[in-house]
C-alpha positions in Angstrom: 74.6 240.4 147.4 73.5 237.4 144.8 75.4 236.2 142.5 74.1 233.8 139.8 74.8 232.7 136.4 72.4 231.2 133.8 73.6 229.3 131.0 70.9 229.5 127.9 71.2 226.7 124.5 69.1 229.0 122.3 67.6 226.8 119.3 69.7 227.6 116.4 67.5 229.2 114.6 67.1 231.6 117.3 70.9 232.1 118.5 71.7 234.9 115.8 68.7 236.7 117.2 68.5 236.2 121.2 70.7 239.4 122.0 67.7 241.1 121.0 64.9 238.7 121.7 65.8 239.0 125.2 66.4 242.8 125.4 63.2 244.2 127.0 64.3 241.8 129.9 67.9 242.9 130.2 66.9 246.5 130.0 63.9 246.0 132.5 65.5 244.1 135.0 68.9 246.5 134.6 66.4 249.7 135.2 65.5 247.5 138.7 67.0 249.3 141.6 69.2 246.6 143.5 70.2 245.3 140.4 73.9 245.3 140.2 74.6 244.2 136.6 72.7 241.8 134.2 75.3 240.6 131.1 75.0 238.3 128.5 78.0 236.8 127.0 78.1 234.2 124.0 80.2 230.6 124.6 83.2 230.6 122.5 82.4 226.8 122.4 78.9 226.6 121.5 77.3 229.7 119.3 73.7 228.4 120.5 75.3 228.8 124.0 74.6 232.2 126.3 75.5 232.8 129.9 74.0 235.1 131.6 76.5 236.6 134.8 73.8 239.1 136.8 74.2 240.3 140.6 71.8 241.8 142.7 71.2 243.6 146.3 70.0 241.1 148.8 66.2 241.6 149.1 66.3 243.0 144.7 66.3 239.1 143.7 62.6 238.6 145.3 61.4 241.5 143.4 62.9 240.9 139.9 61.3 237.1 140.4 57.8 238.6 140.9 58.2 241.6 138.0 56.0 242.0 135.7 59.2 242.0 132.9 60.7 238.1 134.7 57.1 236.8 133.9 56.5 238.7 130.2 60.2 236.5 130.1 58.4 233.2 131.4 55.9 233.6 129.0 57.9 234.7 125.9 61.6 233.1 126.4 60.5 229.9 126.1 60.1 229.5 122.4 63.6 230.4 121.7 64.8 228.1 124.2 65.8 224.1 123.8 65.7 223.2 127.2 65.5 224.7 130.6 68.2 226.8 131.7 70.5 225.8 133.6 72.0 228.0 136.5 74.1 228.1 139.9 73.5 231.0 142.6 75.4 231.9 145.6 74.8 234.9 148.1 78.4 236.5 148.9 79.5 239.7 150.2 79.3 243.0 148.5 78.4 244.1 145.6 81.1 244.3 143.3 84.0 242.5 141.0 86.9 242.6 142.4 91.3 242.7 141.1 92.1 239.0 140.5 94.5 238.8 142.5 96.5 235.8 140.2 96.5 238.1 137.4 98.1 241.6 138.7 98.3 243.6 135.5 101.5 246.3 136.5 
């Protein structure tokens, strides 16, 4: 799978609305064939920062970045963010979350 983590610095005046502003993009991406997960979290250190964790089956990522809803997000979402989002991505084995062995709950 391709595992992607993106930091979005949202303009302060839009931070509380970000989930709604990105809803169409989020829902369309979650409905894509090959999307494994697409989850937003808000930083506890910076209320203007959202972290997006997403994953796709290997071939699905290309379809994602060429989709109509991705193009719409490229067009519509920049007005709400402070800077170009920061990204890390990695190709990894499997298509699921593993248990954290160092923190096993009995």
